N, C-alpha and C positions, 0 to 999 in steps of 0.2 A: 188276178188278186192285185188289189191296190194297196199302195203305201198305208201305214197307220196314220200319217199325218203328211203334210206338204213338205217334202225334201227333209224330213228329221229321221234319224236313225233311233234305234232304242237306246243308245248310250244317252242322246240328249233328253229324251223322254224321261229316263231314269234320274237325270239331273236337272232338275227343273231351275236351278240357280245359275246354269249355263246360259248366257245371253245367246238368243236366237234372232237372226237377221234374215228374213226370207228375201231371196234373189228377187230383182226387178222382173218386170213382165218382158222387157227387151232381152234380158239375160236369158230368160227360160224359152223365149222363141229362138235365141241364137242355139242354145243347147240342143233343142230339138231339130232344127234345120242341121245342124252338124252331125248329130245321131243318125238321122235319116239318110243323109248323103253317105255316110261311111258304111251304113247297113247295105245300102244299093252297090256301093263299090265292091264291098266284100262278098256279097251273094253272087254278083254278077262275074267276080272272078272266080269264085270256087264252084258255082253251079252252071257256068256258062250260058246264062239267061239269053245271050245274043247269039248262040251258036246257030249256025245256018241249017246244020244238020238235024232234021226233024227227029231221027231216032235218038241221037245223043241228048237232045234237048228234052224230049220226053223222058227218058231215063233219068236225068239229072232232075227234071222237075218231080217225079215220083220220090227221088231221093230226099229232096227239099221237104216234100209232104211229110215223109217219114221221120225226118229230124224235127219238124215241128212237135210232133208227138213226144219225141224223145227228150227234146228240150224243156217241154212243160213239165214232164214228170221229174226230171232231174231239178228243175228250178224249185218246183213246190216242196220236193224232199229237202233240198239243201236249206231252203227258208225255214221249213219246220225244225230240221236239226238243230239249226244256229239257234233258234228260239229256245229249244228244249234244253240245249247246252248252258245257255245262259240262265235259264230257270233253276237248272240243277245246281249251277255255282252259288246262286241266291238261296237256294233251300239249304245246301250244305253249310255255307259260311254265316247265314242269317243276316246278310246285307246285301244291297245292290253292288255290282262289281263295277264301280265306277273306274276303279284303278285298273281293271282288266282291259279298260278303254282308254286309259291315261298313261301313257308311258312314262311321263314325269314323276309318278309316285313309285316308291318302293313296294314290291309285293312281298308278303309274308311267306314263310316256307311252307304253310299250309295251302296258300293260294297257288304256289308254284306246283306243288304236286298235284293239286286238283285240276290245273290247266293241263298238266302231262297226261292226267287220266282221261280228261274229256276231250282234249283237242289235239288236231295233229295226226301224224302217222301211227303214233303208238297209243292212240285212244282206244276205249273199250268198245267203240263203234255204236251205230244207231240201234241195232237190236237190243244190246245190253243197256243202253241207256233207257229204253221203253221199258224193260224188266225191271229196272232200278226204280223208275218213277211209279210203276205199277205196284211194286212191293210196298213202297212207303205211302202208297194212297194218293200220289199226287196227281195222277190222271185217273179216270175212270176205266172200267173195262171196255166200254164202248170205244172210247177215245184210243185206248190201247190197241183193240182189234182193228180199228180204221187205218191206224198208223202202220201196223204191221202188213195190211194190205198194201199201203204206198211203199213200204220198204221192199216188199216182193216185187212190185211192178219196177221200182227203181233199179233193183238189181238185175231185172231182165232187160230193161232198156240199157244198162252199163256194160252188160256182157254177151249181147246178142247183136249181131249186125242187122239182120233181118228181123223185123219187128211184127209186121203183118202177115203172119205165117200161122198154120195150126201146129198144134203139138202132136207129133206122130209116135213119139217114144212110148212103149207100153200099151199101144193101142192095136187092135186087130184091124185088118184092111177095111172091114166094112163097118167098123166102130165110128161113132160121131167123134171128130177130132176137135178138141177145144181150142181156142186162140190163145197165143202166145201171152197176150196181153188181155185177160179177162177182166171185165167191169160191168157191173149192172146188169148182168144176165147177157152179156154180149161182148164186143170187141171195143177196146179203147180207141181202135182206129175209126170207129164209127163217130161221125161228127157229133151226133146228139149226145152220145156218151162221152165223148170227150169233154164236151161243155158241162155236163153234169158233173164230171171229175173235177174240173177247174172250180166249179161252184161249191163243191163240197169241201176241197181241201183248202180252198182260199177262205171259206167261212171258218173252217175249223182253225186255221192259223189265227183268224182275228179273235176267236173265242178264247184260245190258248193265250194269246198276247194279252187281253184283258185279265184272265185269270191269274197270270204270272205276277200282276201287281197286288194280288190279295195278300 
């Protein structure tokens, strides 16, 4: 999933009057180099990629593979929830939430209450946000259903250590065991299905982002 524009967040897009100065090519190259170096250092430390014990390295490599799936699901879910939360605020208050991104402005009591309702530990949560948006016709039934699927996958990734496993609960020994992360008629652990998942929810994010400006 790519950003909606080069190095611009939604607050900048909402506020076209805010001057935007894109970073230089040299700055971008330095950022890329620094990030790649830090990623390599962190992963080497956590996963022991230089471990001479092949059994340990094999186990940690498989863990790394598992966490790629987990990270993608959590990232897409978080990005979409953040978008839907902003969209809800715009819908309820009838204006772009520039001040929600600008600490220099005083927020009204309505806005503070809405922030408490939709943000942070005390928020109504992703599932209730979806229901709210569906009841008021902000999103279609198909979008609602697909986001429910994403939320289910997110919860499984967030609450299960092992992901590439069958679900045995409630199944007889000879019954077919479905995967813990079902998607597209198979398992999300299959590379082809993971790519389809990324494409579906990346495109959904982009469509909802554009619709949020209507």
